[in-house]
C-alpha positions as CSV (number, residue, x, y, z in Angstrom):
1,M,162.7,88.8,147.6
2,L,161.1,91.7,145.4
3,T,163.6,93.9,143.9
4,Y,162.8,97.8,144.6
5,T,161.2,98.5,141.0
6,A,158.8,94.9,141.4
7,H,157.8,96.2,144.8
8,F,157.1,99.8,143.6
9,Q,155.0,98.4,140.7
10,S,153.1,96.1,142.9
11,E,152.5,98.9,145.5
12,L,151.5,101.4,142.3
13,E,149.0,98.7,141.0
14,K,147.5,98.1,144.4
15,L,147.1,101.8,144.9
16,I,145.4,102.5,141.4
17,R,143.2,99.3,141.8
18,A,142.1,100.9,145.3
19,E,141.2,104.0,143.8
20,I,139.3,102.8,141.1
21,E,137.3,100.9,143.9
22,R,136.8,104.1,145.8
23,M,135.6,106.1,142.5
24,K,133.2,103.2,141.6
25,D,132.0,103.6,145.2
26,T,131.6,107.2,144.8
27,L,129.6,106.8,141.6
28,V,127.3,104.3,143.5
29,M,126.6,106.2,146.9
30,G,126.6,109.4,145.3
31,H,124.5,109.0,142.2
32,A,121.9,111.3,143.5
33,S,124.2,114.2,144.3
34,L,126.1,113.8,140.9
35,D,125.1,115.7,137.8
36,H,125.7,114.4,134.3
37,A,128.7,116.4,133.9
38,G,130.2,115.0,137.4
39,Y,129.1,111.6,136.6
40,K,130.9,111.6,133.3
41,H,134.0,113.1,134.8
42,N,134.4,110.4,137.4
43,V,133.9,107.8,134.7
44,G,136.6,109.5,132.9
45,I,138.8,109.1,135.9
46,I,137.9,105.3,136.4
47,Q,138.8,104.9,132.6
48,G,142.1,106.6,133.2
49,L,143.0,104.8,135.9
50,Q,142.2,101.5,134.2
51,R,144.4,102.6,131.1
52,A,147.2,103.3,133.6
53,L,146.9,99.7,134.8
54,D,146.9,98.5,131.2
55,L,150.1,100.4,130.3
56,V,151.9,99.1,133.4
57,G,150.9,95.6,132.1
58,E,152.2,96.4,128.8
59,A,155.5,97.9,129.9
60,E,156.0,94.7,132.0
61,S,155.2,92.4,128.9
62,I,157.9,94.7,126.8
63,L,160.7,94.2,129.5
64,Q,159.9,90.6,129.4
65,G,160.5,90.3,125.6
66,A,157.1,91.0,124.0
67,E,157.0,92.9,120.7
68,K,155.6,96.7,121.3
69,R,152.7,97.3,119.7
70,G,151.5,99.8,116.8
């Protein structure tokens, strides 16, 4: 059985991944309607969400005894 925190982390990661996929679909399907600024904005959102996933993984590693970077 997952603890509340582990379950929360798992659900948060699923939601972030789903949002990344939704944003990718928006870029692919709506490429004709997006101007360059809109495209860059959406790519930035995707990069930010991916960075959030990376930080979740890094936090998990720290909790399991890995050294903090930097």
